[in-house]
C-alpha positions as CSV (number, residue, x, y, z in Angstrom):
1,M,19.1,-34.9,15.4
2,E,22.8,-35.5,16.3
3,S,24.2,-34.9,19.8
4,H,26.6,-32.3,18.4
5,Y,23.8,-30.1,17.2
6,K,23.9,-26.6,18.7
7,P,20.4,-25.1,18.8
8,I,19.8,-21.3,18.5
9,L,16.6,-19.9,20.0
10,R,15.1,-17.0,18.2
11,Y,14.2,-13.8,20.2
12,V,10.9,-14.4,21.9
13,D,8.7,-12.7,24.5
14,V,8.3,-14.8,27.7
15,I,5.0,-14.6,29.5
16,P,4.5,-16.3,32.9
17,A,1.1,-18.1,32.9
18,K,-0.8,-21.2,34.1
19,H,-1.8,-24.1,31.9
20,E,-4.0,-26.8,33.3
21,D,-3.3,-25.4,36.7
22,K,0.4,-25.8,36.3
23,P,2.9,-22.8,36.1
24,V,4.3,-22.5,32.6
25,F,5.9,-19.9,30.3
26,L,4.3,-18.8,27.1
27,L,6.7,-18.0,24.3
28,R,5.5,-15.4,21.8
29,D,7.1,-14.3,18.5
30,P,7.1,-10.5,18.7
31,I,7.3,-10.1,15.0
32,G,4.3,-12.4,14.3
33,I,5.9,-14.9,11.9
34,I,4.7,-17.5,14.4
35,E,1.2,-16.7,15.4
36,E,0.8,-19.4,18.0
37,L,1.7,-19.0,21.7
38,V,4.0,-21.9,22.6
39,V,3.6,-23.4,26.1
40,V,6.8,-24.4,27.9
41,P,6.8,-26.1,31.4
42,Q,8.6,-24.1,34.0
43,N,10.8,-27.0,34.9
44,V,12.6,-27.0,31.5
45,F,12.7,-23.3,31.0
46,F,16.3,-23.1,32.3
47,L,17.4,-24.8,29.0
48,L,16.3,-22.0,26.8
49,P,19.2,-19.6,27.6
50,L,21.6,-22.4,26.7
51,M,20.2,-22.6,23.2
52,D,22.6,-19.9,22.0
53,G,24.6,-21.7,19.3
54,K,27.4,-22.4,21.7
55,H,26.0,-25.4,23.6
56,D,25.3,-28.7,21.9
57,L,22.6,-31.2,23.0
58,R,25.1,-33.1,25.3
59,D,25.7,-29.8,27.1
60,L,22.0,-29.3,27.6
61,Q,21.7,-32.9,28.9
62,V,24.5,-32.3,31.4
63,E,22.8,-29.1,32.7
64,A,19.4,-30.8,32.9
65,T,20.9,-33.7,34.9
66,K,22.6,-31.3,37.2
67,R,19.5,-29.2,37.8
68,L,17.0,-32.0,38.1
69,G,19.2,-34.3,40.2
70,E,18.7,-37.3,38.1
71,I,20.0,-38.6,34.8
72,V,18.0,-37.1,31.9
73,P,18.2,-39.2,28.7
74,L,19.5,-37.5,25.6
75,E,16.3,-38.5,23.9
76,E,14.3,-36.2,26.2
77,I,16.5,-33.2,25.3
78,I,16.1,-34.0,21.6
79,K,12.3,-34.1,22.1
80,I,12.3,-30.6,23.6
81,V,14.6,-29.2,21.0
82,E,12.6,-30.8,18.1
83,F,9.4,-29.4,19.6
84,L,10.7,-25.9,19.6
85,D,12.1,-26.3,16.1
86,E,8.7,-27.6,14.9
87,K,7.0,-24.5,16.4
88,G,9.4,-22.2,14.5
89,L,11.2,-20.9,17.5
90,L,14.8,-22.0,16.5
91,W,16.9,-20.6,13.7
92,S,16.8,-23.6,11.4
93,K,15.9,-24.7,7.9
94,N,12.4,-25.4,9.2
95,F,12.1,-21.9,10.4
96,E,13.2,-20.5,7.0
97,E,10.3,-22.5,5.4
98,I,7.8,-21.2,7.9
99,K,9.2,-17.6,7.5
100,N,8.8,-17.8,3.7
101,K,5.2,-18.9,4.0
102,A,4.5,-16.1,6.5
103,Y,6.0,-13.5,4.2
104,E,3.9,-14.7,1.3
105,K,0.8,-14.5,3.4
106,W,1.7,-11.0,4.7
107,L,2.5,-9.7,1.3
108,S,-0.7,-11.0,-0.2
109,L,-2.8,-9.0,2.3
110,P,-4.5,-6.0,0.7
111,F,-4.1,-3.9,3.9
112,R,-2.5,-4.1,7.3
113,P,-5.0,-5.6,9.7
114,M,-5.4,-4.2,13.2
115,A,-3.2,-6.1,15.7
116,Y,-4.4,-4.6,19.0
117,A,-8.2,-4.2,18.5
118,N,-10.1,-5.9,21.4
119,H,-6.9,-5.8,23.4
120,A,-5.6,-2.2,23.6
121,Y,-8.8,-0.6,22.4
122,P,-12.3,-1.7,21.4
123,Q,-12.9,-3.0,17.8
124,S,-16.5,-1.8,17.6
125,P,-16.7,1.7,15.9
126,A,-19.2,2.9,18.4
127,E,-17.3,1.6,21.4
128,V,-13.9,2.9,20.2
129,K,-15.5,6.3,19.6
130,F,-16.5,6.6,23.2
131,F,-13.1,5.2,24.3
132,L,-11.2,7.9,22.4
133,E,-13.6,10.6,23.4
134,D,-13.0,9.7,27.1
135,I,-9.3,10.0,26.5
136,L,-9.5,13.3,24.8
137,K,-11.7,14.7,27.5
138,L,-8.7,14.4,29.9
139,T,-7.5,17.8,28.8
140,E,-9.0,21.1,27.7
141,V,-7.2,23.0,25.0
142,E,-8.0,26.3,23.4
143,S,-8.4,25.9,19.6
144,K,-5.4,27.3,17.7
145,E,-3.1,26.4,14.9
146,P,-2.0,22.7,15.1
147,P,1.7,21.9,15.4
148,R,3.4,20.9,12.1
149,I,5.3,18.2,14.0
150,L,3.6,16.3,16.9
151,I,5.2,14.1,19.5
152,A,2.8,11.5,21.0
153,P,3.5,8.3,23.0
154,H,3.0,4.7,22.0
155,I,2.6,3.3,25.5
156,D,-0.5,1.4,26.5
157,L,-3.5,3.7,25.6
158,K,-5.0,3.5,29.1
159,I,-1.8,4.0,31.0
160,G,-0.7,6.9,28.7
161,A,-4.2,8.4,28.2
162,K,-3.3,11.8,29.5
163,A,-0.3,12.1,27.3
164,F,-2.3,11.0,24.2
165,A,-5.0,13.5,25.1
166,E,-2.5,16.4,25.4
167,S,-1.0,15.5,22.0
168,Y,-4.1,14.8,19.9
169,S,-6.4,17.4,21.3
170,R,-4.1,19.9,19.6
171,F,-3.9,18.1,16.3
172,K,-6.9,19.0,14.2
173,I,-5.2,19.4,10.9
174,P,-6.8,20.4,7.6
175,S,-8.5,18.0,5.2
176,G,-6.3,16.5,2.5
177,S,-3.2,16.5,4.7
178,R,-0.3,14.1,4.4
179,V,0.9,12.7,7.7
180,I,4.4,11.2,7.8
181,I,4.5,8.9,10.9
182,L,7.8,7.9,12.5
183,G,7.1,4.9,14.7
184,I,9.6,2.6,16.4
185,G,10.6,-0.7,15.0
186,H,11.2,-2.5,18.3
187,H,12.3,-5.6,16.4
188,L,13.6,-4.0,13.2
189,D,17.2,-4.7,12.2
190,L,17.2,-2.2,9.4
191,P,17.5,1.7,9.4
192,W,13.8,1.9,8.6
193,S,10.9,0.2,7.0
194,V,8.0,1.9,5.2
195,L,4.6,0.4,5.0
196,S,3.1,0.6,1.6
197,K,-0.3,-0.9,2.6
198,N,-3.4,0.9,3.7
199,L,-4.1,0.4,7.4
200,A,-7.3,-0.9,9.0
201,T,-8.9,0.8,12.0
202,P,-12.3,0.2,13.6
203,F,-13.5,3.1,11.3
204,G,-12.4,1.5,8.1
205,L,-9.2,1.9,6.0
206,V,-6.6,4.7,6.3
207,K,-5.1,5.3,2.9
208,N,-1.4,5.1,2.3
209,D,0.2,8.1,0.6
210,R,0.9,6.4,-2.8
211,G,2.2,9.6,-4.3
212,G,4.8,10.2,-1.6
213,L,5.8,6.5,-1.7
214,L,6.2,6.5,-5.4
215,Y,8.2,9.8,-5.3
216,L,10.7,8.4,-2.8
217,S,11.1,5.0,-4.4
218,N,10.9,6.0,-8.1
219,S,12.1,9.6,-8.4
220,K,14.6,9.5,-5.5
221,K,15.5,5.8,-6.0
222,I,15.4,5.2,-2.3
223,E,15.4,1.7,-0.9
224,L,12.5,1.7,1.5
225,F,12.2,-2.0,2.6
226,P,8.5,-1.9,1.7
227,D,5.9,-4.1,3.5
228,H,8.4,-5.6,5.9
229,I,6.7,-8.1,8.2
230,T,7.8,-6.2,11.3
231,H,4.9,-3.9,10.7
232,K,2.5,-6.7,11.4
233,L,2.5,-6.5,15.2
234,E,4.1,-3.1,15.9
235,H,1.9,-0.8,17.9
236,S,3.8,2.5,17.6
237,I,2.1,3.4,14.3
238,E,-1.2,1.6,14.9
239,F,-2.0,3.8,17.9
240,Q,-1.3,7.0,16.1
241,V,-3.4,6.0,13.1
242,L,-6.3,5.2,15.4
243,F,-6.4,8.8,16.8
244,L,-5.8,10.3,13.4
245,H,-8.7,8.4,11.8
246,Y,-11.0,9.4,14.5
247,L,-10.1,13.1,14.3
248,L,-9.7,13.4,10.5
249,K,-12.2,10.8,9.2
250,D,-11.1,9.7,5.7
251,E,-9.6,13.1,4.6
252,F,-5.9,12.4,5.0
253,V,-3.2,10.0,3.9
254,V,-0.3,8.5,5.8
255,L,3.3,7.6,5.0
256,P,4.2,5.3,7.9
257,F,7.8,4.5,8.8
258,L,9.2,2.2,11.5
259,I,12.6,3.5,12.5
260,G,15.3,1.0,13.5
261,P,17.9,1.3,16.3
262,L,20.1,4.4,16.3
263,I,23.1,2.2,15.5
264,T,21.6,1.3,12.1
265,L,21.2,5.0,11.2
266,L,24.9,5.6,12.2
267,D,26.3,2.6,10.5
268,E,28.7,3.8,7.8
269,K,27.4,1.3,5.3
270,N,24.0,3.0,5.6
271,K,25.3,6.6,5.2
272,D,24.2,7.2,1.6
273,L,20.9,5.5,2.3
274,V,20.2,7.8,5.3
275,E,21.2,10.9,3.4
276,K,19.0,10.1,0.4
277,L,16.0,9.4,2.7
278,I,16.4,12.7,4.5
279,E,16.7,14.5,1.2
280,G,13.5,12.9,-0.1
281,L,11.5,13.6,3.1
282,V,12.7,17.2,3.0
283,E,11.4,17.5,-0.5
284,L,8.0,16.1,0.5
285,I,7.4,18.7,3.3
286,D,5.0,21.3,2.1
287,E,2.2,23.3,3.6
288,K,-0.1,20.2,3.8
289,T,2.5,17.8,5.3
290,Y,2.6,17.0,9.0
291,I,4.9,14.7,10.9
292,V,3.9,12.6,13.9
293,L,6.3,10.8,16.1
294,G,4.9,7.8,18.0
295,I,7.6,7.4,20.6
296,D,8.2,6.8,24.3
297,F,11.2,8.0,26.1
298,C,13.2,6.5,29.1
299,H,12.7,2.9,30.3
300,L,14.1,2.2,33.8
301,G,13.7,-0.4,36.5
302,P,13.7,-4.2,36.9
303,R,11.3,-4.7,33.9
304,Y,14.0,-3.3,31.7
305,G,16.9,-5.1,33.1
306,D,18.0,-2.6,35.7
307,P,19.1,-4.0,39.1
308,F,17.2,-1.3,41.1
309,I,13.8,0.1,41.9
310,V,13.4,3.5,40.3
311,S,13.6,6.4,42.9
312,Q,12.0,9.8,42.8
313,A,15.5,11.3,42.2
314,Q,15.9,9.2,39.1
315,I,12.4,10.2,37.9
316,N,13.4,13.9,38.3
317,K,16.6,13.2,36.2
318,V,14.6,11.4,33.6
319,I,12.2,14.3,33.1
320,E,15.0,16.8,32.8
321,T,16.8,14.5,30.3
322,D,13.7,14.2,28.2
323,K,13.4,18.0,28.1
324,T,17.0,18.3,26.9
325,I,16.6,15.7,24.2
326,V,13.4,17.4,22.9
327,H,15.3,20.8,22.9
328,L,18.2,19.3,21.0
329,T,15.9,17.7,18.5
330,F,14.5,21.0,17.4
331,N,17.3,23.4,18.2
332,G,20.5,21.4,18.2
333,S,23.1,20.3,15.6
334,S,23.2,16.6,14.8
335,E,26.6,16.4,16.7
336,E,25.1,18.0,19.8
337,F,22.2,15.6,19.6
338,L,24.4,12.5,19.3
339,N,26.6,13.5,22.1
340,K,23.7,13.8,24.4
341,A,22.1,10.6,23.0
342,K,25.3,8.6,23.9
343,E,25.1,9.9,27.5
344,T,21.6,8.7,27.8
345,L,22.1,5.1,26.7
346,P,21.6,3.7,30.2
347,L,18.1,5.4,30.2
348,K,17.0,3.4,27.2
349,I,15.1,6.1,25.2
350,C,13.3,3.9,22.7
351,G,12.4,7.0,20.5
352,I,15.9,8.2,20.2
353,S,16.4,7.0,16.6
354,A,13.2,8.7,15.4
355,L,14.2,12.0,17.1
356,Y,17.6,11.8,15.5
357,L,16.1,11.3,12.1
358,L,13.8,14.3,12.7
359,N,16.8,16.4,13.8
360,L,18.6,15.5,10.6
361,I,15.5,16.4,8.5
362,L,15.1,19.8,10.2
363,N,18.8,20.7,9.9
364,K,18.9,19.6,6.2
365,A,15.8,21.7,5.4
366,K,17.0,24.6,7.6
367,I,13.6,24.7,9.2
368,K,13.4,27.0,12.2
369,G,10.4,27.4,14.6
370,N,9.3,27.0,18.1
371,Y,8.6,23.9,20.1
372,E,6.3,23.5,23.1
373,I,6.2,20.6,25.6
374,F,2.5,20.0,26.5
375,Y,3.0,17.3,29.0
376,Q,5.6,15.1,30.6
377,S,5.3,12.1,33.0
378,A,7.1,9.0,34.2
379,L,4.5,6.3,34.2
380,P,4.7,3.2,36.4
381,F,5.1,0.2,34.1
382,G,5.9,-2.9,36.0
383,Q,6.9,-3.2,39.7
384,G,9.5,-0.6,40.5
385,S,9.8,0.4,36.8
386,I,8.8,3.4,34.8
387,V,8.4,4.6,31.2
388,S,8.6,8.4,30.6
389,V,6.4,10.0,28.0
390,T,6.3,13.5,26.5
391,S,3.7,15.2,24.5
392,G,4.9,18.1,22.4
393,G,4.7,20.1,19.2
394,F,6.8,22.1,16.8
395,Y,5.4,25.1,15.0
396,F,6.9,26.6,11.8
């Protein structure tokens, strides 16, 4: 490795931890291409932000010498960089080889395995049944017609239990239904990705809607980015499928989409792609088709990069903003929705792209109806930080 080499660190989750009684950071690949947690000592962590493609190994050596107060040999810097490259955490030829093998493995799987069983929820069918029943008991709802479109959170199941209960206690839909799920691709750099695999839950396999998938890809000739590996560790769809499988047993199919950032839906080069998808989804909506959005709303506070502790006044503003966004989703034009969405960028609404896509679908189909907000809350999530959630439904 030459001294002029400029390493580029891939996006990773950083988790403070202890290893052999010493403070360390664990680096985790949020996509799951690299399955191993990589341990990095705290005293070299400062080098990671410098691995941005702008600094070469000599620059890293100079910074290390300055920080540590002693000359750090270039060989030590090379050793650290080679270690990260070997683990697949740098953009490099080695990572491309690792990625190709990971894709081959992912594509060969007959179904999407559970990613959060025994972490976010129990894996045992008996235990998860009690777990979900305890959540659903958090609300009492009179039996009536279920909403055709459901908004549910994707936050941690225990933290957001009340919101999940308010959504899914109202969603006892008929046998044989199709459920289009719009989740959030937190690490997706495409407008969307559809999963064409069945999905595992503790109760068995949930069937993918092969008919809907074939219609979109063959009849409508829509590029769907099937089986993209970002589905591997995404929880926004997994949590919805868990509740649906418990409530509906095996008598439904799902068409699960991860929606990318709003900017990818607005990108001019994706315009025809977006219009064709909307047209295709509109044609799939019939009396047995339901839509579920697995989304959270505003993210505020130090955990999300804000330089302040969230105040009650800010929470009040967040709740009102969420109400407005929901209203515009169901009753606003796409222009009205986007104008408001741009205003709310500092609030970091992670579900904004899914809501915009839904707004486009409803306007294209000229679907009119009534919406109801069942529950709203700003949930503590990290010191001084909050995530807002909304449970709601649209009836038509």
